[in-house]
Structure formats: structure tokens, C-alpha cells
Steps between C-alpha positions, in 0.01 A plus 500: 500500500593209727548153350206354692271777358612421141448130567144559624428702180516197280136420589360849435318595183541853370180662382480609134482866417234477239184658354302431188605660169866590594728631225782256616486215749858432605563144602803400706628146517416444867545688826844501658523448871536877560183564299314229691618637833394859415196429288649720220586390150864531387603596857859378502736797504701367197195453289487755214124492419411828670794707364449351151128574510582868565796517255276364223238768558225284649500707815584868554726415800654191644254321719602287793361150541277629790337734247404218268125580511575841329559295178127481458487882455721453187289204355764252614485193724711213628456125542728200488526178297542288815376595848755303705773715650856379447856633554561445125263440203689189407355330806161479317408192304399495134161381614464801732576722194249315282226525768590859546452558134152343507403711798649815346300440176175480705592813695570682165167381362328648806690828520548563125814719511622637166844349555638221718873565561682194638827606671710193428536338162576152644195521719292598200638223283426233762150637606379524147696214343667737251865387481588740219365820664731801507487819706242736336145479370367146449281361223281324757218687662268417785164599358549869405794540733838530333810355664849654540785294652739726698837421649495390866580812712669299772844622588613143431426560126846635390415477132291814519593837643245745654553715184437215248201374698353849512538517124294173460241621755475827308433303181205333685384842631490641150297199375262527798449872444428448134220256570 
């Protein structure tokens, strides 16, 4: 993609991939510029969301970002904490995260997924004012919706490998299947 196309993408909003009653609603931090330019969640080539989703057993094959609507066939969906596209998530303000948390809570109340899976522990902590949260299931719920904080699948997150992320996603999958 040309630089001017990426720059123009900052103003685009990526539509959610959602439906009522999902097993898991995955929630990214915010769209990257590549995602905003293509209209597909987790579209940057180095992002590990799609490979990890498959490695963890959520999907029978690795989907591409362009196939994101197929997630609905598996009872899965995608949204974001913040809608504003940025090159890096650290460009967002704490207020954007908090407002995103309020909007996300309202979205969850409307859609009523079994699980909300926030892919980014720092984003979860800020959006829901829970400084002590750790990766894994949270005590907090949004109505009947349970919450699971996942590691950020960005290629910039060197603390987690695709294998260790897939193990954490698989823990969520097991909990979601048990419900």
C-alpha cells in the first residue's frame, strides 16, 4: 500500500463483524492503518491473530483477514475497543480507551455474547479501569457475558510467541465450548 493510501485510512471506521448471541466476541485494541485501508480486522501481515485463532482450534483452517465474515459461522465476532485507526496502539489516549470501554459495554449488553475476549491486557486494564488484571479469565462480567483478557497478537508484542498465544486462546476456546 502506498503511504498516501495509509494516511487516508486514518479516517475510516472498520465495521464490526458481529451478531447476537456469539460464543466469543473478540475485541482488538484499535484498527491499524492497514486494517483501516482494507476494511479487514487484524490485516497487517505481521499480526498473529488469524494464525493463532486457527492454531488454538477456533477455526478449522487459517482464515485470511478478507474472510473475516466467516467467523460468524463459528459463533465468533470481532470489534475494537477504540475505532480510531493508528500506526501503533500507544497513539491512543487513556480517555479514548475509557470511552471505548463504555461503548464496548453497551455493545456487549446489546449483543450478549457468552464471552468478550479483549486482545491486549493493557487496553483491557485502561478501558475497564482494572490495573491488576492479568491475562486470562476476569472476575468482572458485563451482565451475563464473561470476560477473558488475551495477549495482544500484534507482531510488536515480543513477550508472547504464536505458540504461547495459541495456548491461551485454546484455554478460552475450552471455556467457551463448556458454556
